[in-house]
N, CA and C of each residue as an Amber inpcrd file, in Angstrom:
protein
   717
  -2.8890000  53.1650000  -6.3220000  -2.5610000  52.7010000  -7.6640000
  -2.7850000  53.8430000  -8.6560000  -1.7680000  54.1210000  -9.4870000
  -1.8820000  55.2130000 -10.4300000  -2.7220000  54.7750000 -11.6270000
  -3.6800000  55.5890000 -11.9660000  -4.5370000  55.2640000 -13.0950000
  -3.8000000  55.5490000 -14.3870000  -3.8760000  54.6130000 -15.3250000
  -3.2710000  54.7900000 -16.6400000  -4.2850000  54.4090000 -17.6950000
  -4.2710000  55.1390000 -18.7970000  -5.2210000  54.8460000 -19.8690000
  -4.8280000  53.5580000 -20.5710000  -5.8210000  52.8440000 -21.0730000
  -5.6130000  51.5680000 -21.7390000  -6.0980000  51.6920000 -23.1820000
  -5.2120000  51.3730000 -24.1230000  -5.6190000  51.3830000 -25.5220000
  -6.5520000  50.2100000 -25.7790000  -7.3360000  50.3090000 -26.8040000
  -8.3570000  49.2970000 -27.0350000  -7.8240000  48.0230000 -27.6840000
  -6.6390000  48.0400000 -28.2660000  -6.0930000  46.8170000 -28.8220000
  -5.2910000  46.0720000 -27.7570000  -5.3900000  44.7600000 -27.7590000
  -4.6720000  43.9020000 -26.8050000  -4.8370000  44.4040000 -25.3770000
  -6.0700000  44.5750000 -24.9830000  -6.3570000  45.1820000 -23.6880000
  -5.7750000  44.3650000 -22.5430000  -5.9450000  43.0540000 -22.5800000
  -5.4510000  42.2320000 -21.4740000  -3.9280000  42.2860000 -21.3780000
  -3.2350000  42.3430000 -22.5260000  -1.7770000  42.4550000 -22.5150000
  -1.3420000  43.7700000 -21.8840000  -2.0330000  44.8400000 -22.2350000
  -1.6760000  46.1490000 -21.6930000  -1.9210000  46.2040000 -20.1850000
  -3.0380000  45.6650000 -19.7620000  -3.3460000  45.6820000 -18.3380000
  -2.3540000  44.8190000 -17.5640000  -1.9870000  43.6730000 -18.1190000
  -0.9690000  42.8360000 -17.5010000   0.3310000  43.6180000 -17.3340000
   0.7470000  44.3600000 -18.3790000   1.9890000  45.1210000 -18.3190000
   1.9210000  46.2060000 -17.2480000   0.7840000  46.8650000 -17.1390000
   0.6200000  47.9140000 -16.1210000   0.7860000  47.3190000 -14.7230000
   0.0610000  46.2430000 -14.4520000   0.1030000  45.6360000 -13.1190000
   1.4660000  45.0050000 -12.8430000   2.0400000  44.3780000 -13.8530000
   3.3720000  43.7850000 -13.7060000   4.4020000  44.8370000 -13.3120000
   4.4060000  45.9660000 -14.0040000   5.3840000  47.0030000 -13.7210000
   5.1630000  47.6210000 -12.3430000   3.9200000  47.7160000 -11.9140000
   3.6450000  48.2420000 -10.5820000   4.1400000  47.2870000  -9.4930000
   4.1040000  45.9970000  -9.7790000   4.6590000  45.0200000  -8.8430000
   6.1840000  45.1070000  -8.8340000   6.7770000  45.2220000 -10.0070000
   8.2310000  45.2520000 -10.1050000   8.8320000  46.5180000  -9.5130000
   8.1680000  47.6480000  -9.6700000   8.7460000  48.8890000  -9.1450000
   8.3100000  49.1920000  -7.7130000   7.5130000  48.2940000  -7.1200000
   7.1530000  48.4470000  -5.7210000   5.8940000  49.2380000  -5.4640000
   5.2360000  49.7350000  -6.5180000   3.9780000  50.4390000  -6.3060000
   2.9370000  49.5150000  -5.6800000   3.0040000  48.2420000  -6.0610000
   2.2090000  47.2000000  -5.4050000   3.1910000  46.3540000  -4.5960000
   3.3550000  46.6240000  -3.3180000   4.3960000  45.9530000  -2.5340000
   4.0620000  44.4960000  -2.2120000   5.1030000  43.7460000  -1.9140000
   4.9500000  42.3440000  -1.5330000   3.9900000  42.2140000  -0.3570000
   3.0620000  41.2640000  -0.4890000   2.1070000  41.0040000   0.5790000
   0.8350000  41.8150000   0.4990000   0.8130000  42.8210000  -0.3680000
  -0.3880000  43.6450000  -0.4690000  -1.4430000  42.9270000  -1.3060000
  -2.7130000  43.1830000  -1.0560000  -3.7660000  42.5520000  -1.8500000
  -3.8860000  43.2040000  -3.2180000  -4.1460000  42.4090000  -4.2200000
  -4.4010000  42.9510000  -5.5550000  -5.8320000  43.4720000  -5.6000000
  -6.0080000  44.5930000  -6.2470000  -7.3360000  45.1750000  -6.3750000
  -8.3000000  44.1610000  -6.9810000  -9.5250000  44.1190000  -6.5020000
 -10.5270000  43.1680000  -6.9970000 -10.7670000  43.3660000  -8.4920000
 -11.1160000  42.2840000  -9.1690000 -11.2970000  42.3290000 -10.6220000
 -12.3240000  43.3700000 -11.0380000 -13.4400000  43.4330000 -10.3350000
 -14.4730000  44.3930000 -10.7240000 -13.9760000  45.8300000 -10.5840000
 -13.1340000  46.0860000  -9.5570000 -12.5980000  47.4270000  -9.3570000
 -11.5430000  47.7670000 -10.4070000 -10.7410000  46.7740000 -10.7850000
  -9.7750000  46.9990000 -11.8580000 -10.4920000  47.3060000 -13.1690000
 -11.5630000  46.5800000 -13.4400000 -12.3300000  46.8150000 -14.6660000
 -12.8840000  48.2340000 -14.6860000 -13.3750000  48.6920000 -13.5400000
 -13.9290000  50.0440000 -13.4700000 -12.8300000  51.0930000 -13.5760000
 -11.7000000  50.8600000 -12.9190000 -10.6150000  51.8430000 -12.9040000
 -10.0390000  52.0800000 -14.2910000  -9.8600000  50.9850000 -15.0570000
  -9.2280000  51.1080000 -16.3630000 -10.2270000  51.1400000 -17.5110000
 -11.5000000  51.0000000 -17.2190000 -12.5110000  51.0650000 -18.2600000
 -12.4600000  49.9040000 -19.2320000 -12.2010000  48.7010000 -18.7100000
 -12.1250000  47.5080000 -19.5430000 -13.1170000  46.4780000 -19.0180000
 -13.3360000  45.4290000 -19.8010000 -14.2980000  44.4180000 -19.3650000
 -13.6500000  43.4100000 -18.4190000 -14.4810000  42.6780000 -17.7180000
 -13.9980000  41.7290000 -16.7050000 -13.1700000  40.6100000 -17.3240000
 -13.4890000  40.2400000 -18.5510000 -12.7300000  39.1720000 -19.2130000
 -11.2680000  39.5730000 -19.4010000 -11.0370000  40.8260000 -19.8300000
  -9.6660000  41.3070000 -20.0090000  -8.9260000  41.3180000 -18.6740000
  -9.6080000  41.7330000 -17.6200000  -8.9980000  41.7470000 -16.2940000
  -8.6490000  40.3300000 -15.8630000  -9.5600000  39.4130000 -16.0920000
  -9.3460000  38.0210000 -15.6850000  -8.1290000  37.4300000 -16.4040000
  -7.9900000  37.7400000 -17.6940000  -6.8460000  37.2460000 -18.4540000
  -5.5430000  37.8430000 -17.9320000  -5.5580000  39.1380000 -17.6310000
  -4.3550000  39.7910000 -17.1130000  -3.9510000  39.2120000 -15.7590000
  -4.9250000  38.9870000 -14.9030000  -4.6520000  38.4260000 -13.5830000
  -4.1240000  36.9960000 -13.7090000  -4.6720000  36.2640000 -14.6550000
  -4.1950000  34.8970000 -14.8790000  -2.7220000  34.8950000 -15.2790000
  -2.3280000  35.8360000 -16.1350000  -0.9240000  35.9210000 -16.5480000
  -0.0240000  36.3170000 -15.3860000  -0.5100000  37.2040000 -14.5380000
   0.2610000  37.5700000 -13.3410000   0.4900000  36.3560000 -12.4470000
  -0.5290000  35.5280000 -12.3430000  -0.4110000  34.3180000 -11.5300000
   0.5550000  33.3290000 -12.1650000   0.4960000  33.1790000 -13.4960000
   1.4030000  32.2710000 -14.1940000   2.8560000  32.7340000 -14.0840000
   3.0540000  34.0520000 -14.0320000   4.3990000  34.6030000 -13.8980000
   4.8940000  34.5770000 -12.4630000   4.0870000  34.0770000 -11.5440000
   4.3910000  33.9970000 -10.1140000   4.6360000  35.3810000  -9.5210000
   3.8070000  36.3220000  -9.9490000   3.8350000  37.6630000  -9.3770000
   2.7540000  37.8340000  -8.3160000   1.7040000  37.0400000  -8.4050000
   0.6270000  37.0650000  -7.4200000   0.2540000  35.6350000  -7.0610000
  -0.4620000  35.5010000  -5.9710000  -0.9140000  34.1850000  -5.5350000
  -2.3100000  34.3120000  -4.9430000  -3.1650000  33.3810000  -5.3210000
  -4.5070000  33.3450000  -4.7510000  -4.4410000  32.4790000  -3.5040000
  -4.5980000  33.1030000  -2.3530000  -4.4900000  32.3950000  -1.0910000
  -5.8190000  31.7670000  -0.7130000  -5.8370000  31.0530000   0.3890000
  -7.0600000  30.4260000   0.8770000  -8.1060000  31.5060000   1.1410000
  -9.3120000  31.2380000   0.6950000 -10.3760000  32.2140000   0.8340000
 -10.5340000  33.1120000  -0.3700000  -9.6510000  32.9190000  -1.3720000
  -9.7740000  33.6780000  -2.6030000  -9.0980000  35.0300000  -2.5980000
  -8.3570000  35.3530000  -1.5420000  -7.6550000  36.6370000  -1.4850000
  -6.3970000  36.5690000  -2.3430000  -6.2350000  37.5370000  -3.2370000
  -5.0890000  37.5700000  -4.1350000  -4.0550000  38.5410000  -3.5990000
  -2.8330000  38.0490000  -3.3620000  -1.7850000  38.8770000  -2.7770000
  -0.5790000  38.9340000  -3.7170000   0.1800000  40.0220000  -3.5960000
   1.3790000  40.2190000  -4.3970000   2.5330000  39.4310000  -3.7800000
   3.2540000  38.6850000  -4.6180000   4.3970000  37.9000000  -4.1700000
   5.6870000  38.7050000  -4.2990000   6.7190000  38.2460000  -3.6220000
   8.0500000  38.8290000  -3.7820000   8.6590000  38.2190000  -5.0410000
   8.5970000  38.9650000  -6.1390000   9.0080000  38.4040000  -7.4290000
  10.4730000  37.9730000  -7.4430000  11.2980000  38.5740000  -6.5900000
  12.7140000  38.1720000  -6.5460000  12.8900000  36.7420000  -6.0510000
  11.8700000  36.2190000  -5.3800000  11.9270000  34.8440000  -4.8660000
  11.1040000  33.8700000  -5.6930000  10.1760000  34.3720000  -6.5110000
   9.2210000  33.4660000  -7.1560000   9.2560000  33.4840000  -8.6910000
   9.6700000  34.5930000  -9.2840000   9.5800000  34.7230000 -10.7440000
  10.7320000  34.0190000 -11.4480000  10.5530000  33.7680000 -12.7550000
  11.5680000  33.1000000 -13.5540000  12.0880000  33.9860000 -14.6750000
  12.8730000  33.3900000 -15.5700000  13.5010000  34.1400000 -16.6480000
  12.5000000  34.7890000 -17.5940000  11.2990000  34.2220000 -17.6690000
  10.3110000  34.7760000 -18.5890000   9.8620000  36.1700000 -18.1780000
  10.2680000  36.6270000 -17.0260000   9.8970000  37.9590000 -16.5660000
  10.9080000  39.0190000 -16.9790000  11.9700000  38.6390000 -17.6650000
  13.0670000  39.5560000 -17.9410000  12.6330000  40.8110000 -18.6940000
  11.7530000  40.6600000 -19.6660000  11.2960000  41.8270000 -20.4130000
  10.5630000  42.7760000 -19.4850000   9.7810000  42.2320000 -18.5660000
   9.0890000  43.0640000 -17.6060000  10.0470000  43.8220000 -16.7200000
  11.1150000  43.1620000 -16.2760000  12.1150000  43.8340000 -15.4550000
  12.7730000  44.9530000 -16.2420000  13.0410000  44.7120000 -17.5310000
  13.6940000  45.7260000 -18.3530000  12.8520000  46.9760000 -18.4900000
  11.5410000  46.8210000 -18.4730000  10.6650000  47.9630000 -18.6640000
  10.2580000  48.6330000 -17.3610000  10.5830000  47.9980000 -16.2410000
  10.1870000  48.5580000 -14.9550000  11.1800000  49.6060000 -14.4920000
  10.8330000  50.3230000 -13.4430000  11.7200000  51.3280000 -12.8870000
  12.5710000  50.7420000 -11.7820000  12.8320000  51.5580000 -10.7570000
  13.5870000  51.1370000  -9.5770000  14.9850000  50.6520000  -9.9190000
  15.6320000  51.3250000 -10.9090000  17.0100000  50.9980000 -11.2250000
  17.1940000  49.7240000 -12.0090000  16.1090000  49.1710000 -12.5390000
  16.2200000  47.9080000 -13.2680000  16.0590000  48.1490000 -14.7580000
  16.7990000  49.1050000 -15.2970000  16.6400000  49.4740000 -16.6910000
  17.3140000  48.5050000 -17.6310000  17.1350000  48.7380000 -18.9300000
  17.6340000  47.8320000 -19.9550000  19.1480000  47.6610000 -19.9440000
  19.9780000  48.7350000 -19.8020000  21.4280000  48.5010000 -19.8220000
  21.8740000  47.4760000 -18.7990000  21.3370000  47.5430000 -17.5780000
  21.7060000  46.5790000 -16.5550000  21.2630000  45.1820000 -16.8940000
  20.0860000  45.0410000 -17.4830000  19.5900000  43.7240000 -17.8300000
  20.4210000  43.0980000 -18.9390000  20.7950000  43.8730000 -19.9350000
  21.6300000  43.3380000 -21.0110000  22.9790000  42.8890000 -20.4610000
  23.5510000  43.7080000 -19.5530000  24.8110000  43.2990000 -18.9190000
  24.6490000  41.9830000 -18.1790000  23.5520000  41.8670000 -17.3990000
  23.3110000  40.6440000 -16.6410000  23.1480000  39.4510000 -17.5750000
  22.4410000  39.6720000 -18.6880000  22.2420000  38.5850000 -19.6520000
  23.5650000  38.1560000 -20.2720000  24.4540000  39.1280000 -20.5400000
  25.7430000  38.7880000 -21.1240000  26.6180000  38.0300000 -20.1250000
  26.5290000  38.3930000 -18.8470000  27.2690000  37.6480000 -17.8300000
  26.7500000  36.2190000 -17.7240000  25.4430000  36.0680000 -17.7790000
  24.8410000  34.7380000 -17.7500000  25.2680000  33.9430000 -18.9800000
  25.2810000  34.6220000 -20.1160000  25.6980000  33.9830000 -21.3760000
  27.1280000  33.4660000 -21.2870000  28.0250000  34.2630000 -20.6840000
  29.4160000  33.8360000 -20.5660000  29.5430000  32.6010000 -19.6770000
  28.8000000  32.5720000 -18.5970000  28.8570000  31.4190000 -17.6910000
  28.3080000  30.1590000 -18.3500000  27.1350000  30.2930000 -18.9580000
  26.5230000  29.1290000 -19.6030000  27.3580000  28.6680000 -20.7880000
  27.8270000  29.6310000 -21.5960000  28.6100000  29.2670000 -22.7730000
  29.8980000  28.5500000 -22.4230000  30.5750000  29.0190000 -21.3650000
  31.8300000  28.3840000 -20.9620000  31.6030000  26.9410000 -20.5340000
  30.5790000  26.7150000 -19.7300000  30.3250000  25.3480000 -19.2770000
  29.7670000  24.4870000 -20.3980000  28.9860000  25.0840000 -21.2890000
  28.4790000  24.3200000 -22.4340000  29.6310000  23.8610000 -23.3260000
  30.6360000  24.7260000 -23.5010000  31.8090000  24.3350000 -24.2900000
  32.5630000  23.1910000 -23.6170000  32.6770000  23.2660000 -22.2930000
  33.3230000  22.1800000 -21.5400000  32.5850000  20.8600000 -21.7230000
  31.2730000  20.9200000 -21.5460000  30.4740000  19.7030000 -21.6870000
  30.4650000  19.1920000 -23.1180000  30.4410000  20.1050000 -24.0760000
  30.4570000  19.6860000 -25.4770000  31.7440000  18.9310000 -25.7910000
  32.8790000  19.4540000 -25.2950000  34.1590000  18.7750000 -25.5280000
  34.1910000  17.3970000 -24.8810000  33.4730000  17.2450000 -23.7760000
  33.4890000  15.9730000 -23.0530000  32.4460000  14.9910000 -23.5490000
  31.3290000  15.5010000 -24.1010000  30.1800000  14.6340000 -24.3610000
  29.7770000  14.4840000 -25.8270000  30.0780000  15.4590000 -26.6350000
  29.4590000  15.4860000 -27.9700000  29.9100000  14.2980000 -28.8120000
  29.0700000  13.9590000 -29.7570000  29.4010000  12.8770000 -30.6750000
  30.4350000  13.3590000 -31.6950000  30.9990000  12.4330000 -32.4070000
  31.9740000  12.8000000 -33.4400000  31.3170000  13.6780000 -34.4940000
  30.1000000  13.3490000 -34.8660000  29.3900000  14.1370000 -35.8690000
  29.1540000  15.5570000 -35.3770000  28.7970000  15.7080000 -34.1010000
  28.5750000  17.0420000 -33.5560000  29.8750000  17.8410000 -33.5200000
  30.9740000  17.1920000 -33.1460000  32.2700000  17.8730000 -33.1310000
  32.6520000  18.3440000 -34.5280000  32.4140000  17.4950000 -35.5120000
  32.7180000  17.8790000 -36.8910000  31.8650000  19.0610000 -37.3360000
  30.6090000  19.0870000 -36.9040000  29.7260000  20.1920000 -37.2660000
  30.2100000  21.5020000 -36.6530000  30.7180000  21.4360000 -35.4070000
  31.2460000  22.6320000 -34.7420000  32.4700000  23.1610000 -35.4920000
  33.3560000  22.2490000 -35.8930000  34.5600000  22.6440000 -36.6220000
  34.1970000  23.2370000 -37.9770000  33.2690000  22.5970000 -38.6790000
  32.8500000  23.0930000 -39.9970000  32.2060000  24.4730000 -39.8760000
  31.3860000  24.6530000 -38.8460000  30.7340000  25.9440000 -38.6470000
  31.7540000  27.0270000 -38.3120000  32.7930000  26.6770000 -37.5630000
  33.8520000  27.6380000 -37.2650000  34.5850000  28.0380000 -38.5380000
  34.7770000  27.0760000 -39.4310000  35.4030000  27.3890000 -40.7160000
  34.5470000  28.3340000 -41.5380000  33.2540000  28.1130000 -41.5370000
  32.3550000  29.0270000 -42.2560000  32.3760000  30.4010000 -41.6170000
  32.4540000  30.4300000 -40.2810000  32.5190000  31.7040000 -39.5700000
  33.7610000  32.4810000 -39.9910000  34.8670000  31.7670000 -40.1530000
  36.1210000  32.4170000 -40.5400000  36.0370000  33.0610000 -41.9160000
  35.1790000  32.5390000 -42.7730000  35.0390000  33.0900000 -44.1220000
  33.9340000  34.1340000 -44.2170000  33.2820000  34.4140000 -43.0860000
  32.2240000  35.4130000 -43.0700000  32.8350000  36.8100000 -43.0870000
  32.1860000  37.7160000 -43.7670000  32.7010000  39.0770000 -43.8940000
  32.8000000  39.8000000 -42.5750000  33.3980000  40.9880000 -42.5720000
  33.6230000  41.7350000 -41.3270000  32.3830000  42.4470000 -40.7830000
  31.2730000  42.3950000 -41.5010000  30.0600000  43.0510000 -41.0180000
  29.6290000  42.4180000 -39.6980000  29.5000000  43.2320000 -38.6410000
  29.2210000  42.6910000 -37.3190000  27.8570000  42.0190000 -37.2280000
  26.8680000  42.5430000 -37.9190000  25.5370000  41.9220000 -37.8740000
  25.5680000  40.5340000 -38.4960000  26.2830000  40.3900000 -39.6020000
  26.4000000  39.0820000 -40.2530000  27.1860000  38.1250000 -39.3610000
  28.2670000  38.6290000 -38.7840000  29.0510000  37.7950000 -37.8600000
  28.2220000  37.3870000 -36.6510000  27.3840000  38.3070000 -36.1710000
  26.5480000  37.9900000 -35.0200000  25.6110000  36.8380000 -35.2990000
  24.9940000  36.8350000 -36.4850000  24.0860000  35.7440000 -36.8600000
  24.8520000  34.4240000 -36.9960000  26.0280000  34.4770000 -37.6050000
  26.8440000  33.2620000 -37.7520000  27.3200000  32.7590000 -36.3950000
  27.6120000  33.6800000 -35.4990000  28.0670000  33.3160000 -34.1580000
  26.9690000  32.5670000 -33.4030000  25.7340000  33.0350000 -33.5250000
  24.6130000  32.3660000 -32.8630000  24.4560000  30.9440000 -33.3890000
  24.5390000  30.7810000 -34.7100000  24.4040000  29.4490000 -35.3050000
  25.5060000  28.5180000 -34.8170000  26.7290000  29.0460000 -34.6710000
  27.8560000  28.2360000 -34.2010000  27.6790000  27.8510000 -32.7320000
  27.2880000  28.8070000 -31.9040000  27.0970000  28.4990000 -30.4940000
  25.9390000  27.5480000 -30.2640000  24.9420000  27.6030000 -31.1190000
  23.8330000  26.6470000 -30.9750000  24.3520000  25.2190000 -31.1030000
  25.2520000  24.9850000 -32.0310000  25.8230000  23.6530000 -32.1910000
  26.5790000  23.2300000 -30.9280000  27.2980000  24.1700000 -30.3190000
  28.0520000  23.8560000 -29.1000000  27.1080000  23.5340000 -27.9480000
  26.0740000  24.3520000 -27.7920000  25.1310000  24.1180000 -26.6920000
  24.3760000  22.8020000 -26.9040000  23.9840000  22.5340000 -28.1280000
  23.3300000  21.2500000 -28.4040000  24.2790000  20.0920000 -28.1160000
  25.5500000  20.2790000 -28.4480000  26.5400000  19.2350000 -28.2050000
  26.8260000  19.0110000 -26.7290000  26.4820000  19.9960000 -25.8880000
  26.7030000  19.8300000 -24.4480000  25.7690000  18.7980000 -23.8480000
  24.6400000  18.5490000 -24.5150000  23.6690000  17.5900000 -24.0050000
  22.8960000  18.0780000 -22.8080000  22.9410000  19.3880000 -22.5290000
  22.2540000  19.9520000 -21.3580000  21.0140000  20.7000000 -21.8300000
  19.8380000  20.1470000 -21.5500000  18.5890000  20.7390000 -22.0260000
  18.3310000  22.1020000 -21.3970000  18.6680000  22.2510000 -20.1060000
  18.4630000  23.5360000 -19.4370000  19.3050000  24.6230000 -20.1000000
  20.5350000  24.3050000 -20.4620000  21.3810000  25.2700000 -21.1620000
  20.7840000  25.6220000 -22.5240000  20.2430000  24.6370000 -23.2140000
  19.6630000  24.8890000 -24.5270000  18.4600000  25.8240000 -24.4260000
  17.6120000  25.6100000 -23.4320000  16.4410000  26.4700000 -23.2610000
  16.8710000  27.8870000 -22.8600000  17.8870000  27.9930000 -22.0050000
  18.4090000  29.3120000 -21.6430000  19.0080000  30.0030000 -22.8640000
  19.7050000  29.2430000 -23.6970000  20.2770000  29.7900000 -24.9290000
  19.1810000  30.3610000 -25.8180000  18.0850000  29.6170000 -25.9410000
  16.9730000  30.0980000 -26.7640000  16.4440000  31.4320000 -26.2450000
  16.3690000  31.5690000 -24.9160000  15.9210000  32.8310000 -24.3350000
  16.9220000  33.9460000 -24.5930000  18.2030000  33.6270000 -24.5400000
  19.2390000  34.6320000 -24.7130000  19.3350000  35.1440000 -26.1390000
  19.0270000  34.3110000 -27.1130000  19.2120000  34.7370000 -28.5090000
  17.9150000  35.0590000 -29.2200000  16.7740000  34.6740000 -28.6540000
  15.5540000  34.9420000 -29.3870000  14.3270000  35.1030000 -28.5430000
  14.5220000  35.2730000 -27.2390000  13.3530000  35.3350000 -26.3720000
  13.4070000  36.4960000 -25.4050000  13.0780000  36.2290000 -24.1700000
  12.8980000  37.3030000 -23.2100000  14.1710000  38.0250000 -22.8200000
  15.3140000  37.3860000 -22.9820000  16.5760000  38.0140000 -22.6140000
  17.4450000  38.2610000 -23.8300000  16.8230000  38.6240000 -24.9160000
  17.5190000  38.6400000 -26.1960000  18.7690000  39.5150000 -26.1500000
  19.9270000  38.8620000 -26.3060000  21.2080000  39.5590000 -26.2860000
  21.3240000  40.5090000 -27.4760000  20.5940000  40.2130000 -28.5490000
  20.6370000  41.0820000 -29.7220000  20.1590000  42.4910000 -29.4120000
  19.4480000  42.6780000 -28.2910000  19.0180000  44.0210000 -27.9040000
  20.1990000  44.8980000 -27.5080000  21.3070000  44.2790000 -27.1670000
  22.4900000  45.0520000 -26.8210000  23.1650000  45.5830000 -28.0730000
  23.8810000  46.7000000 -27.9640000  24.5670000  47.2900000 -29.1260000
  25.5750000  46.3130000 -29.7150000  25.4330000  46.0140000 -30.9940000
  26.2900000  45.0140000 -31.6320000  27.7360000  45.4690000 -31.6710000
  27.9840000  46.7900000 -31.7160000  29.3590000  47.2780000 -31.7960000
  30.1510000  46.9720000 -30.5340000  29.4600000  46.7800000 -29.4130000
  30.1510000  46.4690000 -28.1680000  30.6270000  45.0230000 -28.1140000
  30.2230000  44.2330000 -29.0890000  30.6670000  42.8370000 -29.1460000
  31.7640000  42.6460000 -30.1800000  32.3130000  43.7400000 -30.7050000
  33.2870000  43.6390000 -31.7860000  34.5090000  42.8130000 -31.3960000
  35.0450000  43.0290000 -30.1830000  36.2500000  42.3000000 -29.7740000
  36.0160000  40.8000000 -29.7590000  34.8040000  40.4160000 -29.4310000
  34.4560000  38.9840000 -29.4190000  34.2330000  38.4620000 -30.8300000
  33.4120000  39.1620000 -31.5940000  33.0000000  38.6570000 -32.9050000
  34.1330000  38.6580000 -33.9250000  35.0570000  39.6140000 -33.8030000
  36.1330000  39.7100000 -34.7970000  37.3230000  38.8110000 -34.4880000
  37.2970000  38.1130000 -33.3590000  38.3940000  37.2020000 -33.0310000
  38.1320000  35.8490000 -33.6850000  38.4410000  35.7900000 -34.9430000
  38.2260000  34.5630000 -35.7120000  39.0940000  33.4280000 -35.1710000
  40.3210000  33.7560000 -34.8200000  41.2420000  32.7260000 -34.3310000
  40.7040000  32.0360000 -33.0840000  40.1000000  32.8000000 -32.1740000
  39.5580000  32.1980000 -30.9570000  38.4250000  31.2310000 -31.2840000
  37.5890000  31.5720000 -32.2460000  36.5150000  30.6720000 -32.6650000
  37.0910000  29.3650000 -33.2180000  38.1170000  29.4920000 -34.0530000
  38.7260000  28.2920000 -34.6320000  39.4090000  27.4460000 -33.5560000
  40.0970000  28.0830000 -32.6250000  40.7860000  27.3350000 -31.5680000
  39.7880000  26.6600000 -30.6260000  38.6820000  27.3330000 -30.3370000
  37.6760000  26.7150000 -29.4740000  37.0830000  25.4790000 -30.1400000
  36.8090000  25.5780000 -31.4210000  36.3010000  24.4110000 -32.1490000
  37.3190000  23.2750000 -32.1210000  38.5960000  23.6210000 -32.2420000
  39.6420000  22.5970000 -32.2160000  39.7310000  21.9290000 -30.8390000
  39.5880000  22.6940000 -29.7770000  39.5950000  22.1150000 -28.4250000
  38.4320000  21.1360000 -28.2480000  37.2920000  21.4860000 -28.7920000
  36.1260000  20.5920000 -28.6870000  36.3750000  19.3080000 -29.4610000
  36.8870000  19.4340000 -30.6740000  37.1440000  18.2530000 -31.4990000
  38.2240000  17.3730000 -30.8840000  39.1860000  17.9870000 -30.1790000
  40.2810000  17.2350000 -29.5630000  39.9130000  16.6960000 -28.1820000
  38.6790000  16.9170000 -27.7470000  38.2080000  16.4530000 -26.4350000
  39.0470000  17.0570000 -25.3060000  39.1500000  18.3800000 -25.3100000
  39.9110000  19.0950000 -24.2950000  38.9670000  20.0400000 -23.5360000
  38.1820000  19.4830000 -22.6110000  37.1390000  20.2780000 -21.9500000
  37.6610000  21.4630000 -21.1510000  38.7920000  21.2980000 -20.4590000
  39.3330000  22.4010000 -19.6620000  39.7420000  23.5830000 -20.5310000
  40.4600000  23.2900000 -21.6080000  40.8850000  24.3520000 -22.5200000
  39.6820000  24.9940000 -23.2060000  38.6990000  24.1750000 -23.5560000
  37.4970000  24.7110000 -24.2020000  36.7590000  25.6630000 -23.2660000
  36.6410000  25.2800000 -22.0050000  35.9450000  26.1340000 -21.0320000
  36.6660000  27.4600000 -20.8360000  37.9720000  27.4170000 -20.6660000
  38.7300000  28.6480000 -20.4270000  38.6580000  29.6000000 -21.6200000
  38.8130000  29.0710000 -22.8080000  38.7810000  29.9240000 -23.9920000
  37.3870000  30.4870000 -24.2270000  36.3630000  29.6630000 -24.0290000
  34.9940000  30.1310000 -24.2110000  34.6590000  31.2420000 -23.2280000
  35.0860000  31.0950000 -21.9750000  34.8090000  32.1250000 -20.9720000
  35.5130000  33.4310000 -21.3410000  36.7530000  33.3350000 -21.7620000
  37.5020000  34.5350000 -22.1620000  36.8230000  35.2170000 -23.3540000
  36.4270000  34.4400000 -24.3330000  35.8260000  34.9930000 -25.5390000
  34.5000000  35.6770000 -25.2250000  33.6340000  35.0120000 -24.4730000
  32.3050000  35.5400000 -24.2140000  32.3130000  36.6870000 -23.2050000
  33.3350000  36.7340000 -22.3670000  33.3940000  37.7860000 -21.3440000
  33.8670000  39.1220000 -21.8960000  34.3710000  39.1460000 -23.0880000
  34.9200000  40.3870000 -23.6360000  33.8550000  41.4610000 -23.8310000
  32.6130000  41.0490000 -24.0660000  31.5510000  42.0190000 -24.3020000
  31.0400000  42.6400000 -23.0210000  31.2350000  41.9810000 -21.8750000
  30.6480000  42.4720000 -20.6240000  31.2700000  43.7790000 -20.1630000
  32.6180000  43.9170000 -20.0990000  33.1780000  45.2110000 -19.6920000
  32.7480000  46.3620000 -20.5910000  32.6020000  46.0840000 -21.8930000
  32.1670000  47.1310000 -22.8210000  30.7540000  47.5920000 -22.5020000
  29.8890000  46.6570000 -22.1560000  28.5220000  47.0150000 -21.7940000
  28.4850000  47.8130000 -20.4990000  29.3090000  47.4360000 -19.5380000
  29.3730000  48.1560000 -18.2660000  29.8520000  49.5910000 -18.4910000
  30.8790000  49.7320000 -19.3250000  31.4250000  51.0610000 -19.6010000
  30.4040000  51.9350000 -20.3250000  29.6920000  51.3600000 -21.2880000
  28.6680000  52.1130000 -22.0210000  27.5620000  52.5690000 -21.0960000
  27.2320000  51.7510000 -20.0950000  26.1700000  52.0970000 -19.1530000
  26.6290000  53.0860000 -18.0900000  27.9440000  53.4120000 -18.0700000
  28.4520000  54.3680000 -17.1070000  28.6840000  53.7810000 -15.7440000
  28.8400000  52.4540000 -15.6620000  29.0680000  51.8060000 -14.3770000
  30.5630000  51.6240000 -14.1560000  30.9860000  51.4700000 -12.8880000
  32.4140000  51.2620000 -12.6260000  32.8500000  49.9170000 -13.1330000
  34.0200000  49.8310000 -13.7340000  34.5500000  48.5690000 -14.2430000
  35.3190000  47.8330000 -13.1690000
């Protein structure tokens, strides 16, 4: 284990990040025992309480498991971890850098958004449909500034996801726009083709209001997928 200095503020958070990244990049391989708390405290020059808190967070993130007999082992995070680990993956090595994560998040966003639009067209109440249409109208009157359009776009999509009636989609949406997989971390200019297509926003709202789930799904997928090739190209990956 490579020794790294620990700043005195938020010690447990820093130690958690160190151990998390070592698990993600393979320095602490799957099945290996985690260093004992007292040894971690000595290695990093921190108190046992900070170590205990960091280890607890690793366990909550399903990166480690306390087996029978009290032995703590590293888990295969690809099989056990959840979306809340995304920031950790972005900061880790082994080819899991931020450009790839943003691309993956945008692909996930396109899939969820397309199905949420389908479900919204099939399930939403009349009031929810009217709110989607009204929000699309406000979006159409929003200026060409991409940052302003981006904020308006999030507010509009929130109405669609809420109208889908799918709680899992809503929680994923929250992660995508304001949490661990924040799409806003991606360059806003790469979303220009999506954000500046006012007509597509208006037509998607109309499909939802007209109860046309198939058309809503197809248009939503096309609209949301436009940012993904741009992100791939910016990252230097093959299209």
